[in-house]
Structures are given as C-alpha cells and as structure tokens.
mmJSON file of the N, C-alpha and C atoms, coordinates in Angstrom:
{"data_MODEL":{"atom_site":{
"group_PDB":["ATOM","ATOM","ATOM","ATOM","ATOM","ATOM","ATOM","ATOM","ATOM","ATOM","ATOM","ATOM","ATOM","ATOM","ATOM","ATOM","ATOM","ATOM","ATOM","ATOM","ATOM","ATOM","ATOM","ATOM","ATOM","ATOM","ATOM","ATOM","ATOM","ATOM","ATOM","ATOM","ATOM","ATOM","ATOM","ATOM","ATOM","ATOM","ATOM","ATOM","ATOM","ATOM","ATOM","ATOM","ATOM","ATOM","ATOM","ATOM","ATOM","ATOM","ATOM","ATOM","ATOM","ATOM","ATOM","ATOM","ATOM","ATOM","ATOM","ATOM","ATOM","ATOM","ATOM","ATOM","ATOM","ATOM","ATOM","ATOM","ATOM","ATOM","ATOM","ATOM","ATOM","ATOM","ATOM","ATOM","ATOM","ATOM","ATOM","ATOM","ATOM","ATOM","ATOM","ATOM","ATOM","ATOM","ATOM","ATOM","ATOM","ATOM","ATOM","ATOM","ATOM","ATOM","ATOM","ATOM","ATOM","ATOM","ATOM","ATOM","ATOM","ATOM","ATOM","ATOM","ATOM","ATOM","ATOM","ATOM","ATOM","ATOM","ATOM","ATOM","ATOM","ATOM","ATOM","ATOM","ATOM","ATOM","ATOM","ATOM","ATOM","ATOM","ATOM","ATOM","ATOM","ATOM","ATOM","ATOM","ATOM","ATOM","ATOM","ATOM","ATOM","ATOM","ATOM","ATOM","ATOM","ATOM","ATOM","ATOM","ATOM","ATOM","ATOM","ATOM","ATOM","ATOM","ATOM","ATOM","ATOM","ATOM","ATOM","ATOM","ATOM","ATOM","ATOM","ATOM","ATOM","ATOM","ATOM","ATOM","ATOM","ATOM","ATOM","ATOM","ATOM","ATOM","ATOM","ATOM","ATOM","ATOM","ATOM","ATOM","ATOM","ATOM","ATOM","ATOM","ATOM","ATOM","ATOM","ATOM","ATOM","ATOM","ATOM","ATOM","ATOM","ATOM","ATOM","ATOM","ATOM","ATOM","ATOM","ATOM","ATOM","ATOM","ATOM","ATOM","ATOM","ATOM","ATOM","ATOM","ATOM","ATOM","ATOM","ATOM","ATOM","ATOM","ATOM","ATOM","ATOM","ATOM","ATOM","ATOM","ATOM","ATOM","ATOM","ATOM"],
"id":[1,2,3,4,5,6,7,8,9,10,11,12,13,14,15,16,17,18,19,20,21,22,23,24,25,26,27,28,29,30,31,32,33,34,35,36,37,38,39,40,41,42,43,44,45,46,47,48,49,50,51,52,53,54,55,56,57,58,59,60,61,62,63,64,65,66,67,68,69,70,71,72,73,74,75,76,77,78,79,80,81,82,83,84,85,86,87,88,89,90,91,92,93,94,95,96,97,98,99,100,101,102,103,104,105,106,107,108,109,110,111,112,113,114,115,116,117,118,119,120,121,122,123,124,125,126,127,128,129,130,131,132,133,134,135,136,137,138,139,140,141,142,143,144,145,146,147,148,149,150,151,152,153,154,155,156,157,158,159,160,161,162,163,164,165,166,167,168,169,170,171,172,173,174,175,176,177,178,179,180,181,182,183,184,185,186,187,188,189,190,191,192,193,194,195,196,197,198,199,200,201,202,203,204,205,206,207,208,209,210,211,212,213,214,215,216],
"type_symbol":["N","C","C","N","C","C","N","C","C","N","C","C","N","C","C","N","C","C","N","C","C","N","C","C","N","C","C","N","C","C","N","C","C","N","C","C","N","C","C","N","C","C","N","C","C","N","C","C","N","C","C","N","C","C","N","C","C","N","C","C","N","C","C","N","C","C","N","C","C","N","C","C","N","C","C","N","C","C","N","C","C","N","C","C","N","C","C","N","C","C","N","C","C","N","C","C","N","C","C","N","C","C","N","C","C","N","C","C","N","C","C","N","C","C","N","C","C","N","C","C","N","C","C","N","C","C","N","C","C","N","C","C","N","C","C","N","C","C","N","C","C","N","C","C","N","C","C","N","C","C","N","C","C","N","C","C","N","C","C","N","C","C","N","C","C","N","C","C","N","C","C","N","C","C","N","C","C","N","C","C","N","C","C","N","C","C","N","C","C","N","C","C","N","C","C","N","C","C","N","C","C","N","C","C","N","C","C","N","C","C","N","C","C","N","C","C"],
"label_atom_id":["N","CA","C","N","CA","C","N","CA","C","N","CA","C","N","CA","C","N","CA","C","N","CA","C","N","CA","C","N","CA","C","N","CA","C","N","CA","C","N","CA","C","N","CA","C","N","CA","C","N","CA","C","N","CA","C","N","CA","C","N","CA","C","N","CA","C","N","CA","C","N","CA","C","N","CA","C","N","CA","C","N","CA","C","N","CA","C","N","CA","C","N","CA","C","N","CA","C","N","CA","C","N","CA","C","N","CA","C","N","CA","C","N","CA","C","N","CA","C","N","CA","C","N","CA","C","N","CA","C","N","CA","C","N","CA","C","N","CA","C","N","CA","C","N","CA","C","N","CA","C","N","CA","C","N","CA","C","N","CA","C","N","CA","C","N","CA","C","N","CA","C","N","CA","C","N","CA","C","N","CA","C","N","CA","C","N","CA","C","N","CA","C","N","CA","C","N","CA","C","N","CA","C","N","CA","C","N","CA","C","N","CA","C","N","CA","C","N","CA","C","N","CA","C","N","CA","C","N","CA","C","N","CA","C","N","CA","C","N","CA","C","N","CA","C","N","CA","C","N","CA","C"],
"label_alt_id":[null,null,null,null,null,null,null,null,null,null,null,null,null,null,null,null,null,null,null,null,null,null,null,null,null,null,null,null,null,null,null,null,null,null,null,null,null,null,null,null,null,null,null,null,null,null,null,null,null,null,null,null,null,null,null,null,null,null,null,null,null,null,null,null,null,null,null,null,null,null,null,null,null,null,null,null,null,null,null,null,null,null,null,null,null,null,null,null,null,null,null,null,null,null,null,null,null,null,null,null,null,null,null,null,null,null,null,null,null,null,null,null,null,null,null,null,null,null,null,null,null,null,null,null,null,null,null,null,null,null,null,null,null,null,null,null,null,null,null,null,null,null,null,null,null,null,null,null,null,null,null,null,null,null,null,null,null,null,null,null,null,null,null,null,null,null,null,null,null,null,null,null,null,null,null,null,null,null,null,null,null,null,null,null,null,null,null,null,null,null,null,null,null,null,null,null,null,null,null,null,null,null,null,null,null,null,null,null,null,null,null,null,null,null,null,null],
"label_comp_id":["MET","MET","MET","LYS","LYS","LYS","ASP","ASP","ASP","LYS","LYS","LYS","ILE","ILE","ILE","GLU","GLU","GLU","LYS","LYS","LYS","ALA","ALA","ALA","LEU","LEU","LEU","GLU","GLU","GLU","LYS","LYS","LYS","ILE","ILE","ILE","ARG","ARG","ARG","PRO","PRO","PRO","MET","MET","MET","LEU","LEU","LEU","GLN","GLN","GLN","ALA","ALA","ALA","ASP","ASP","ASP","GLY","GLY","GLY","GLY","GLY","GLY","ASP","ASP","ASP","VAL","VAL","VAL","GLU","GLU","GLU","PHE","PHE","PHE","VAL","VAL","VAL","ASP","ASP","ASP","PHE","PHE","PHE","VAL","VAL","VAL","ASP","ASP","ASP","GLY","GLY","GLY","ILE","ILE","ILE","VAL","VAL","VAL","LYS","LYS","LYS","VAL","VAL","VAL","LYS","LYS","LYS","LEU","LEU","LEU","THR","THR","THR","GLY","GLY","GLY","ALA","ALA","ALA","CYS","CYS","CYS","HIS","HIS","HIS","GLY","GLY","GLY","CYS","CYS","CYS","PRO","PRO","PRO","MET","MET","MET","SER","SER","SER","GLN","GLN","GLN","VAL","VAL","VAL","THR","THR","THR","LEU","LEU","LEU","LYS","LYS","LYS","ASP","ASP","ASP","GLY","GLY","GLY","ILE","ILE","ILE","GLY","GLY","GLY","ARG","ARG","ARG","LEU","LEU","LEU","LEU","LEU","LEU","LYS","LYS","LYS","GLU","GLU","GLU","GLU","GLU","GLU","PHE","PHE","PHE","PRO","PRO","PRO","GLU","GLU","GLU","VAL","VAL","VAL","LYS","LYS","LYS","ASP","ASP","ASP","VAL","VAL","VAL","GLU","GLU","GLU","ALA","ALA","ALA","VAL","VAL","VAL"],
"label_asym_id":["A","A","A","A","A","A","A","A","A","A","A","A","A","A","A","A","A","A","A","A","A","A","A","A","A","A","A","A","A","A","A","A","A","A","A","A","A","A","A","A","A","A","A","A","A","A","A","A","A","A","A","A","A","A","A","A","A","A","A","A","A","A","A","A","A","A","A","A","A","A","A","A","A","A","A","A","A","A","A","A","A","A","A","A","A","A","A","A","A","A","A","A","A","A","A","A","A","A","A","A","A","A","A","A","A","A","A","A","A","A","A","A","A","A","A","A","A","A","A","A","A","A","A","A","A","A","A","A","A","A","A","A","A","A","A","A","A","A","A","A","A","A","A","A","A","A","A","A","A","A","A","A","A","A","A","A","A","A","A","A","A","A","A","A","A","A","A","A","A","A","A","A","A","A","A","A","A","A","A","A","A","A","A","A","A","A","A","A","A","A","A","A","A","A","A","A","A","A","A","A","A","A","A","A","A","A","A","A","A","A","A","A","A","A","A","A"],
"label_entity_id":["1","1","1","1","1","1","1","1","1","1","1","1","1","1","1","1","1","1","1","1","1","1","1","1","1","1","1","1","1","1","1","1","1","1","1","1","1","1","1","1","1","1","1","1","1","1","1","1","1","1","1","1","1","1","1","1","1","1","1","1","1","1","1","1","1","1","1","1","1","1","1","1","1","1","1","1","1","1","1","1","1","1","1","1","1","1","1","1","1","1","1","1","1","1","1","1","1","1","1","1","1","1","1","1","1","1","1","1","1","1","1","1","1","1","1","1","1","1","1","1","1","1","1","1","1","1","1","1","1","1","1","1","1","1","1","1","1","1","1","1","1","1","1","1","1","1","1","1","1","1","1","1","1","1","1","1","1","1","1","1","1","1","1","1","1","1","1","1","1","1","1","1","1","1","1","1","1","1","1","1","1","1","1","1","1","1","1","1","1","1","1","1","1","1","1","1","1","1","1","1","1","1","1","1","1","1","1","1","1","1","1","1","1","1","1","1"],
"label_seq_id":[1,1,1,2,2,2,3,3,3,4,4,4,5,5,5,6,6,6,7,7,7,8,8,8,9,9,9,10,10,10,11,11,11,12,12,12,13,13,13,14,14,14,15,15,15,16,16,16,17,17,17,18,18,18,19,19,19,20,20,20,21,21,21,22,22,22,23,23,23,24,24,24,25,25,25,26,26,26,27,27,27,28,28,28,29,29,29,30,30,30,31,31,31,32,32,32,33,33,33,34,34,34,35,35,35,36,36,36,37,37,37,38,38,38,39,39,39,40,40,40,41,41,41,42,42,42,43,43,43,44,44,44,45,45,45,46,46,46,47,47,47,48,48,48,49,49,49,50,50,50,51,51,51,52,52,52,53,53,53,54,54,54,55,55,55,56,56,56,57,57,57,58,58,58,59,59,59,60,60,60,61,61,61,62,62,62,63,63,63,64,64,64,65,65,65,66,66,66,67,67,67,68,68,68,69,69,69,70,70,70,71,71,71,72,72,72],
"pdbx_PDB_ins_code":[null,null,null,null,null,null,null,null,null,null,null,null,null,null,null,null,null,null,null,null,null,null,null,null,null,null,null,null,null,null,null,null,null,null,null,null,null,null,null,null,null,null,null,null,null,null,null,null,null,null,null,null,null,null,null,null,null,null,null,null,null,null,null,null,null,null,null,null,null,null,null,null,null,null,null,null,null,null,null,null,null,null,null,null,null,null,null,null,null,null,null,null,null,null,null,null,null,null,null,null,null,null,null,null,null,null,null,null,null,null,null,null,null,null,null,null,null,null,null,null,null,null,null,null,null,null,null,null,null,null,null,null,null,null,null,null,null,null,null,null,null,null,null,null,null,null,null,null,null,null,null,null,null,null,null,null,null,null,null,null,null,null,null,null,null,null,null,null,null,null,null,null,null,null,null,null,null,null,null,null,null,null,null,null,null,null,null,null,null,null,null,null,null,null,null,null,null,null,null,null,null,null,null,null,null,null,null,null,null,null,null,null,null,null,null,null],
"Cartn_x":[11.191,11.504,9.89,9.136,7.4,6.465,7.109,7.303,6.703,7.867,8.616,6.957,6.641,6.393,4.542,4.289,2.961,2.676,4.389,3.437,3.476,4.421,4.688,3.01,2.329,0.63,0.096,0.465,-0.867,-0.678,0.602,0.648,-0.418,-0.814,-1.425,-3.008,-3.558,-4.593,-5.521,-5.32,-6.742,-7.363,-6.066,-6.437,-7.92,-7.332,-8.163,-9.45,-9.27,-10.504,-11.366,-10.942,-11.956,-12.396,-11.687,-13.273,-13.196,-13.286,-14.059,-13.23,-12.26,-11.471,-10.411,-8.87,-8.243,-7.471,-6.683,-5.122,-4.54,-4.666,-3.986,-2.292,-1.56,-0.39,-0.503,0.072,0.284,1.876,2.694,3.597,4.658,6.055,7.302,7.982,8.076,9.169,9.326,10.938,11.662,12.166,11.612,11.3,9.777,9.348,7.973,6.805,6.801,5.025,3.691,3.331,1.912,0.853,-0.307,-1.461,-3.059,-3.533,-4.641,-5.25,-6.24,-7.183,-8.651,-9.335,-10.384,-11.332,-12.841,-13.687,-13.803,-14.182,-13.744,-13.151,-11.709,-10.419,-10.763,-11.288,-11.088,-12.125,-11.726,-12.258,-12.758,-12.596,-12.012,-11.171,-11.554,-10.762,-9.914,-9.679,-8.639,-7.611,-8.402,-7.14,-5.565,-5.439,-4.369,-3.013,-4.076,-3.064,-2.445,-3.649,-3.833,-2.338,-2.143,-1.357,-0.423,-0.02,1.397,2.125,0.339,1.306,1.101,0.43,0.109,0.959,0.235,0.833,2.351,2.439,3.748,5.336,4.965,6.375,6.229,5.144,5.532,6.653,6.453,7.481,7.888,8.362,9.893,10.626,9.91,10.648,11.149,10.724,11.516,12.219,11.666,12.731,13.138,14.484,15.118,15.55,14.775,14.846,12.995,13.123,11.671,11.525,11.166,10.948,9.821,8.476,7.15,5.875,5.123,4.436,2.671,2.75,1.677,-0.095,-1.486,-2.63,-2.801,-3.102,-3.314,-4.578],
"Cartn_y":[-10.206,-8.996,-8.799,-9.852,-9.897,-10.167,-10.663,-10.465,-9.847,-8.998,-7.722,-6.632,-6.506,-5.262,-5.92,-7.824,-7.333,-7.069,-7.269,-7.301,-5.484,-4.812,-2.984,-2.527,-3.798,-2.707,-2.965,-4.149,-4.198,-3.218,-2.25,-1.08,-0.353,-0.384,1.142,0.506,-0.563,-1.454,-0.968,-0.938,-0.263,1.191,1.678,3.219,3.316,2.687,2.325,1.664,0.832,-0.046,0.355,2.053,2.665,3.274,3.798,4.422,3.502,2.089,1.28,0.768,0.749,0.164,-1.037,-1.101,-2.591,-2.337,-2.956,-2.941,-4.444,-4.609,-6.104,-6.215,-7.064,-6.83,-8.056,-7.539,-8.502,-8.974,-8.015,-8.881,-7.224,-7.519,-7.202,-7.617,-6.707,-6.449,-5.741,-5.716,-4.571,-3.951,-3.528,-2.117,-2.08,-2.587,-2.015,-2.608,-2.088,-2.51,-2.684,-4.008,-3.882,-4.049,-3.359,-3.521,-3.52,-3.791,-3.415,-3.137,-1.787,-1.48,-2.361,-2.524,-2.434,-1.983,-2.678,-1.688,-0.073,0.527,1.902,2.947,2.273,2.687,2.226,1.063,1.017,2.315,2.492,4.621,5.255,5.197,6.683,7.03,8.776,10.15,10.369,10.473,9.759,9.483,8.727,6.444,7.067,8.323,7.697,8.42,10.045,10.336,9.413,8.874,6.857,6.623,6.373,4.973,5.356,6.706,7.896,7.886,9.15,9.407,8.761,8.184,6.916,5.52,4.934,3.54,3.542,4.195,4.177,5.278,6.044,6.218,5.99,4.918,4.064,3.294,2.45,1.296,1.905,2.9,3.685,4.129,4.596,4.635,3.912,2.547,1.423,0.401,0.448,-0.005,0.629,0.908,1.347,1.003,0.291,-0.833,-0.917,-0.223,-0.153,1.579,1.931,2.964,3.176,2.4,2.467,2.163,2.598,1.451,2.034,0.605,1.436,-0.184,0.419,-0.223,-0.767,-2.332,-3.206,-3.025],
"Cartn_z":[1.858,0.893,1.338,0.932,-0.042,2.007,2.32,3.397,5.112,4.583,5.683,4.116,3.255,3.317,3.466,4.271,3.772,5.62,6.638,7.85,7.479,7.252,7.003,6.381,5.513,4.924,6.738,8.229,8.844,9.236,9.261,10.24,9.792,8.852,8.285,7.762,7.742,7.079,8.325,9.308,10.536,10.539,9.903,9.377,8.273,6.82,5.928,6.556,7.223,7.543,7.737,9.02,9.784,9.022,7.581,6.502,5.362,5.942,4.448,3.96,4.268,2.954,2.897,2.721,2.825,1.61,1.96,0.781,0.84,-0.019,0.044,-0.958,-0.666,-1.135,-2.183,-3.439,-4.664,-4.893,-5.231,-5.514,-5.525,-5.458,-5.181,-6.184,-7.456,-8.543,-8.891,-9.184,-10.237,-8.958,-7.124,-6.359,-6.493,-7.451,-6.916,-6.859,-5.465,-4.919,-4.838,-5.457,-6.448,-5.568,-5.084,-3.762,-4.848,-3.872,-4.513,-3.485,-3.848,-3.147,-3.003,-1.612,-1.865,-0.771,-1.27,-0.152,-0.512,0.551,0.139,-0.669,-0.696,-1.124,-2.399,-3.323,-4.921,-5.528,-5.804,-7.016,-6.01,-4.938,-3.986,-5.023,-4.531,-4.847,-4.732,-3.688,-2.664,-2.59,-3.503,-3.402,-3.677,-5.048,-5.689,-4.258,-3.327,-2.131,-0.955,-1.113,-0.13,-0.642,-1.611,-2.359,-2.35,-2.898,-2.544,-1.329,-0.677,0.272,1.626,1.935,2.801,2.54,1.903,2.055,0.766,-0.082,-0.61,0.594,1.149,2.053,2.791,3.824,4.768,4.211,3.315,2.596,2.003,2.004,0.91,2.05,3.783,4.564,5.192,5.408,6.049,4.893,3.784,2.822,1.584,1.678,0.645,-1.036,-0.9,-2.183,-2.594,-2.021,-2.922,-3.326,-4.477,-5.256,-5.619,-5.55,-5.738,-5.442,-5.176,-5.446,-6.284,-6.941,-7.54,-7.464,-7.795,-7.87,-9.286,-8.491,-9.908,-9.866],
"occupancy":[1.0,1.0,1.0,1.0,1.0,1.0,1.0,1.0,1.0,1.0,1.0,1.0,1.0,1.0,1.0,1.0,1.0,1.0,1.0,1.0,1.0,1.0,1.0,1.0,1.0,1.0,1.0,1.0,1.0,1.0,1.0,1.0,1.0,1.0,1.0,1.0,1.0,1.0,1.0,1.0,1.0,1.0,1.0,1.0,1.0,1.0,1.0,1.0,1.0,1.0,1.0,1.0,1.0,1.0,1.0,1.0,1.0,1.0,1.0,1.0,1.0,1.0,1.0,1.0,1.0,1.0,1.0,1.0,1.0,1.0,1.0,1.0,1.0,1.0,1.0,1.0,1.0,1.0,1.0,1.0,1.0,1.0,1.0,1.0,1.0,1.0,1.0,1.0,1.0,1.0,1.0,1.0,1.0,1.0,1.0,1.0,1.0,1.0,1.0,1.0,1.0,1.0,1.0,1.0,1.0,1.0,1.0,1.0,1.0,1.0,1.0,1.0,1.0,1.0,1.0,1.0,1.0,1.0,1.0,1.0,1.0,1.0,1.0,1.0,1.0,1.0,1.0,1.0,1.0,1.0,1.0,1.0,1.0,1.0,1.0,1.0,1.0,1.0,1.0,1.0,1.0,1.0,1.0,1.0,1.0,1.0,1.0,1.0,1.0,1.0,1.0,1.0,1.0,1.0,1.0,1.0,1.0,1.0,1.0,1.0,1.0,1.0,1.0,1.0,1.0,1.0,1.0,1.0,1.0,1.0,1.0,1.0,1.0,1.0,1.0,1.0,1.0,1.0,1.0,1.0,1.0,1.0,1.0,1.0,1.0,1.0,1.0,1.0,1.0,1.0,1.0,1.0,1.0,1.0,1.0,1.0,1.0,1.0,1.0,1.0,1.0,1.0,1.0,1.0,1.0,1.0,1.0,1.0,1.0,1.0,1.0,1.0,1.0,1.0,1.0,1.0],
"B_iso_or_equiv":[0.0,0.0,0.0,0.0,0.0,0.0,0.0,0.0,0.0,0.0,0.0,0.0,0.0,0.0,0.0,0.0,0.0,0.0,0.0,0.0,0.0,0.0,0.0,0.0,0.0,0.0,0.0,0.0,0.0,0.0,0.0,0.0,0.0,0.0,0.0,0.0,0.0,0.0,0.0,0.0,0.0,0.0,0.0,0.0,0.0,0.0,0.0,0.0,0.0,0.0,0.0,0.0,0.0,0.0,0.0,0.0,0.0,0.0,0.0,0.0,0.0,0.0,0.0,0.0,0.0,0.0,0.0,0.0,0.0,0.0,0.0,0.0,0.0,0.0,0.0,0.0,0.0,0.0,0.0,0.0,0.0,0.0,0.0,0.0,0.0,0.0,0.0,0.0,0.0,0.0,0.0,0.0,0.0,0.0,0.0,0.0,0.0,0.0,0.0,0.0,0.0,0.0,0.0,0.0,0.0,0.0,0.0,0.0,0.0,0.0,0.0,0.0,0.0,0.0,0.0,0.0,0.0,0.0,0.0,0.0,0.0,0.0,0.0,0.0,0.0,0.0,0.0,0.0,0.0,0.0,0.0,0.0,0.0,0.0,0.0,0.0,0.0,0.0,0.0,0.0,0.0,0.0,0.0,0.0,0.0,0.0,0.0,0.0,0.0,0.0,0.0,0.0,0.0,0.0,0.0,0.0,0.0,0.0,0.0,0.0,0.0,0.0,0.0,0.0,0.0,0.0,0.0,0.0,0.0,0.0,0.0,0.0,0.0,0.0,0.0,0.0,0.0,0.0,0.0,0.0,0.0,0.0,0.0,0.0,0.0,0.0,0.0,0.0,0.0,0.0,0.0,0.0,0.0,0.0,0.0,0.0,0.0,0.0,0.0,0.0,0.0,0.0,0.0,0.0,0.0,0.0,0.0,0.0,0.0,0.0,0.0,0.0,0.0,0.0,0.0,0.0],
"pdbx_formal_charge":[null,null,null,null,null,null,null,null,null,null,null,null,null,null,null,null,null,null,null,null,null,null,null,null,null,null,null,null,null,null,null,null,null,null,null,null,null,null,null,null,null,null,null,null,null,null,null,null,null,null,null,null,null,null,null,null,null,null,null,null,null,null,null,null,null,null,null,null,null,null,null,null,null,null,null,null,null,null,null,null,null,null,null,null,null,null,null,null,null,null,null,null,null,null,null,null,null,null,null,null,null,null,null,null,null,null,null,null,null,null,null,null,null,null,null,null,null,null,null,null,null,null,null,null,null,null,null,null,null,null,null,null,null,null,null,null,null,null,null,null,null,null,null,null,null,null,null,null,null,null,null,null,null,null,null,null,null,null,null,null,null,null,null,null,null,null,null,null,null,null,null,null,null,null,null,null,null,null,null,null,null,null,null,null,null,null,null,null,null,null,null,null,null,null,null,null,null,null,null,null,null,null,null,null,null,null,null,null,null,null,null,null,null,null,null,null],
"auth_seq_id":[1,1,1,2,2,2,3,3,3,4,4,4,5,5,5,6,6,6,7,7,7,8,8,8,9,9,9,10,10,10,11,11,11,12,12,12,13,13,13,14,14,14,15,15,15,16,16,16,17,17,17,18,18,18,19,19,19,20,20,20,21,21,21,22,22,22,23,23,23,24,24,24,25,25,25,26,26,26,27,27,27,28,28,28,29,29,29,30,30,30,31,31,31,32,32,32,33,33,33,34,34,34,35,35,35,36,36,36,37,37,37,38,38,38,39,39,39,40,40,40,41,41,41,42,42,42,43,43,43,44,44,44,45,45,45,46,46,46,47,47,47,48,48,48,49,49,49,50,50,50,51,51,51,52,52,52,53,53,53,54,54,54,55,55,55,56,56,56,57,57,57,58,58,58,59,59,59,60,60,60,61,61,61,62,62,62,63,63,63,64,64,64,65,65,65,66,66,66,67,67,67,68,68,68,69,69,69,70,70,70,71,71,71,72,72,72],
"auth_comp_id":["MET","MET","MET","LYS","LYS","LYS","ASP","ASP","ASP","LYS","LYS","LYS","ILE","ILE","ILE","GLU","GLU","GLU","LYS","LYS","LYS","ALA","ALA","ALA","LEU","LEU","LEU","GLU","GLU","GLU","LYS","LYS","LYS","ILE","ILE","ILE","ARG","ARG","ARG","PRO","PRO","PRO","MET","MET","MET","LEU","LEU","LEU","GLN","GLN","GLN","ALA","ALA","ALA","ASP","ASP","ASP","GLY","GLY","GLY","GLY","GLY","GLY","ASP","ASP","ASP","VAL","VAL","VAL","GLU","GLU","GLU","PHE","PHE","PHE","VAL","VAL","VAL","ASP","ASP","ASP","PHE","PHE","PHE","VAL","VAL","VAL","ASP","ASP","ASP","GLY","GLY","GLY","ILE","ILE","ILE","VAL","VAL","VAL","LYS","LYS","LYS","VAL","VAL","VAL","LYS","LYS","LYS","LEU","LEU","LEU","THR","THR","THR","GLY","GLY","GLY","ALA","ALA","ALA","CYS","CYS","CYS","HIS","HIS","HIS","GLY","GLY","GLY","CYS","CYS","CYS","PRO","PRO","PRO","MET","MET","MET","SER","SER","SER","GLN","GLN","GLN","VAL","VAL","VAL","THR","THR","THR","LEU","LEU","LEU","LYS","LYS","LYS","ASP","ASP","ASP","GLY","GLY","GLY","ILE","ILE","ILE","GLY","GLY","GLY","ARG","ARG","ARG","LEU","LEU","LEU","LEU","LEU","LEU","LYS","LYS","LYS","GLU","GLU","GLU","GLU","GLU","GLU","PHE","PHE","PHE","PRO","PRO","PRO","GLU","GLU","GLU","VAL","VAL","VAL","LYS","LYS","LYS","ASP","ASP","ASP","VAL","VAL","VAL","GLU","GLU","GLU","ALA","ALA","ALA","VAL","VAL","VAL"],
"auth_asym_id":["A","A","A","A","A","A","A","A","A","A","A","A","A","A","A","A","A","A","A","A","A","A","A","A","A","A","A","A","A","A","A","A","A","A","A","A","A","A","A","A","A","A","A","A","A","A","A","A","A","A","A","A","A","A","A","A","A","A","A","A","A","A","A","A","A","A","A","A","A","A","A","A","A","A","A","A","A","A","A","A","A","A","A","A","A","A","A","A","A","A","A","A","A","A","A","A","A","A","A","A","A","A","A","A","A","A","A","A","A","A","A","A","A","A","A","A","A","A","A","A","A","A","A","A","A","A","A","A","A","A","A","A","A","A","A","A","A","A","A","A","A","A","A","A","A","A","A","A","A","A","A","A","A","A","A","A","A","A","A","A","A","A","A","A","A","A","A","A","A","A","A","A","A","A","A","A","A","A","A","A","A","A","A","A","A","A","A","A","A","A","A","A","A","A","A","A","A","A","A","A","A","A","A","A","A","A","A","A","A","A","A","A","A","A","A","A"],
"auth_atom_id":["N","CA","C","N","CA","C","N","CA","C","N","CA","C","N","CA","C","N","CA","C","N","CA","C","N","CA","C","N","CA","C","N","CA","C","N","CA","C","N","CA","C","N","CA","C","N","CA","C","N","CA","C","N","CA","C","N","CA","C","N","CA","C","N","CA","C","N","CA","C","N","CA","C","N","CA","C","N","CA","C","N","CA","C","N","CA","C","N","CA","C","N","CA","C","N","CA","C","N","CA","C","N","CA","C","N","CA","C","N","CA","C","N","CA","C","N","CA","C","N","CA","C","N","CA","C","N","CA","C","N","CA","C","N","CA","C","N","CA","C","N","CA","C","N","CA","C","N","CA","C","N","CA","C","N","CA","C","N","CA","C","N","CA","C","N","CA","C","N","CA","C","N","CA","C","N","CA","C","N","CA","C","N","CA","C","N","CA","C","N","CA","C","N","CA","C","N","CA","C","N","CA","C","N","CA","C","N","CA","C","N","CA","C","N","CA","C","N","CA","C","N","CA","C","N","CA","C","N","CA","C","N","CA","C","N","CA","C","N","CA","C","N","CA","C","N","CA","C","N","CA","C"],
"pdbx_PDB_model_num":[1,1,1,1,1,1,1,1,1,1,1,1,1,1,1,1,1,1,1,1,1,1,1,1,1,1,1,1,1,1,1,1,1,1,1,1,1,1,1,1,1,1,1,1,1,1,1,1,1,1,1,1,1,1,1,1,1,1,1,1,1,1,1,1,1,1,1,1,1,1,1,1,1,1,1,1,1,1,1,1,1,1,1,1,1,1,1,1,1,1,1,1,1,1,1,1,1,1,1,1,1,1,1,1,1,1,1,1,1,1,1,1,1,1,1,1,1,1,1,1,1,1,1,1,1,1,1,1,1,1,1,1,1,1,1,1,1,1,1,1,1,1,1,1,1,1,1,1,1,1,1,1,1,1,1,1,1,1,1,1,1,1,1,1,1,1,1,1,1,1,1,1,1,1,1,1,1,1,1,1,1,1,1,1,1,1,1,1,1,1,1,1,1,1,1,1,1,1,1,1,1,1,1,1,1,1,1,1,1,1,1,1,1,1,1,1]
}}}
C-alpha cells in the first residue's frame, strides 16, 4: 500500500513543485496517510487546503482505505 501511495503522490508533486513546494510520504497507519510538506508548502497559509482538498482528495479517490491525510 505504501508504494501505491507514493506513486499516487507523484501525480500531485509537479503542481506543488511549480509553486516551490513538495510533499514527502512519511507513513500509512490505520487509514491515515502521514506526509511532510516541504519547501514553500511548509508554513504556507494555504497548506491545509492543499493537504485536505488536493492531496487528501486524490488519495481518498484512489484508495478507499485512506480515511485522512495529516501533515507531520
């Protein structure tokens, strides 16, 4: 599952990198995907929107077993 999540994150990564940010997969535990937002995404006021509406939506659509996405 972790490999699948990492591959799915590759789909959204170019959009984040275009704005100077990035996302790193950290872990998947009990339906929760843990990621680290880096670069311009770290500390950005819109990072929670990116996390929930962008990354979270993508992962939940592809993998029903994903319940939520959290930044660590």
